[in-house]
C-alpha positions in Angstrom: 110.9 30.1 -304.6 110.4 29.8 -300.9 113.2 28.5 -298.7 111.0 25.7 -297.5 110.2 24.7 -301.1 113.9 24.7 -302.0 114.7 22.6 -298.9 112.0 20.0 -299.9 113.3 19.9 -303.4 116.8 19.3 -302.2 115.5 16.5 -299.9 113.8 14.8 -302.9 117.0 15.2 -304.9 119.0 13.5 -302.2 116.4 10.7 -301.9 116.6 10.2 -305.6 120.4 9.7 -305.5 120.0 7.2 -302.6 117.5 5.2 -304.7 119.7 5.6 -307.8 122.7 4.1 -305.9 120.5 1.2 -304.8 119.4 0.6 -308.4 123.0 0.7 -309.7 124.1 -1.9 -307.2 121.1 -4.1 -307.7 121.4 -4.2 -311.5 125.2 -4.5 -311.4 125.5 -7.3 -308.9 122.3 -9.3 -309.7 123.7 -10.2 -313.1 120.9 -8.4 -314.9 123.2 -6.6 -317.2 124.4 -3.0 -316.8 124.3 0.3 -318.5 127.2 1.7 -320.5 127.9 4.3 -317.7 128.1 1.6 -315.0 130.0 -0.9 -317.1 133.4 0.8 -317.1 133.6 1.3 -313.3 132.3 -2.2 -312.7 135.0 -3.8 -314.9 137.7 -1.5 -313.5 136.6 -2.6 -310.0 138.1 -6.0 -310.8 141.6 -4.6 -311.5 141.9 -1.5 -309.4 141.9 -1.5 -305.5 139.2 1.1 -305.4 135.5 0.6 -304.5 132.8 0.5 -307.1 131.4 3.9 -305.8 134.8 5.6 -306.0 135.3 4.4 -309.6 131.8 5.5 -310.5 132.6 9.0 -309.1 135.9 9.2 -311.0 134.3 8.2 -314.2 131.5 10.7 -313.7 134.0 13.5 -313.0 135.9 12.6 -316.2 132.6 12.8 -318.1 132.0 16.3 -316.7 135.6 17.5 -317.3 135.7 16.5 -320.9 133.1 19.0 -322.1 134.7 21.6 -320.0 137.9 21.0 -321.9 136.1 21.0 -325.3 133.8 24.0 -324.6 136.0 26.1 -322.5 134.3 29.3 -321.4 131.1 28.3 -323.1 130.5 25.6 -320.5 127.5 26.6 -318.3 128.5 27.2 -314.7 125.5 25.5 -313.4 126.7 22.2 -314.9 129.6 22.1 -312.4 127.0 21.0 -309.9 127.4 17.5 -311.4 130.7 17.2 -309.6 128.9 17.5 -306.3 126.3 14.9 -307.5 129.2 12.5 -308.2 130.3 12.6 -304.6 126.7 12.0 -303.3 126.2 9.2 -305.8 129.6 7.6 -304.7 128.5 7.5 -301.1 125.1 6.0 -302.1 126.7 3.3 -304.3 129.2 2.4 -301.6 126.5 2.3 -299.0 124.3 -0.1 -300.9 127.2 -2.2 -302.3 128.3 -5.6 -301.1 
C-alpha cells in the first residue's frame, strides 16, 4: 500500500472514532437506551468520580486484557491495537459529552 493511501485510511479511522464518540454520547444522554458495552461505564459514572470517557476506556481495556489472560501467547499481536483505540475513543467521548 502507498503511504498516501495508508494516511487517508488512518484519517478515515480517526474520523470514525470521532463520530462513534458522538453517537455514544447522543444515545446515552438522550434517554434512547444504550448498548451493553456502554451501560456499565454509564452506570459507574454515577458512583465513581471519573468521566464517562475514562470509564469507557477502562472498560474497553479490561475487555482486551481478559482474552490476553485466557489465550496467553495465542493472542494475536495486532489485537493490541485496540488499547490505542480505547484512548482515542475516550478523548472523543469526553469531547462530545456534557
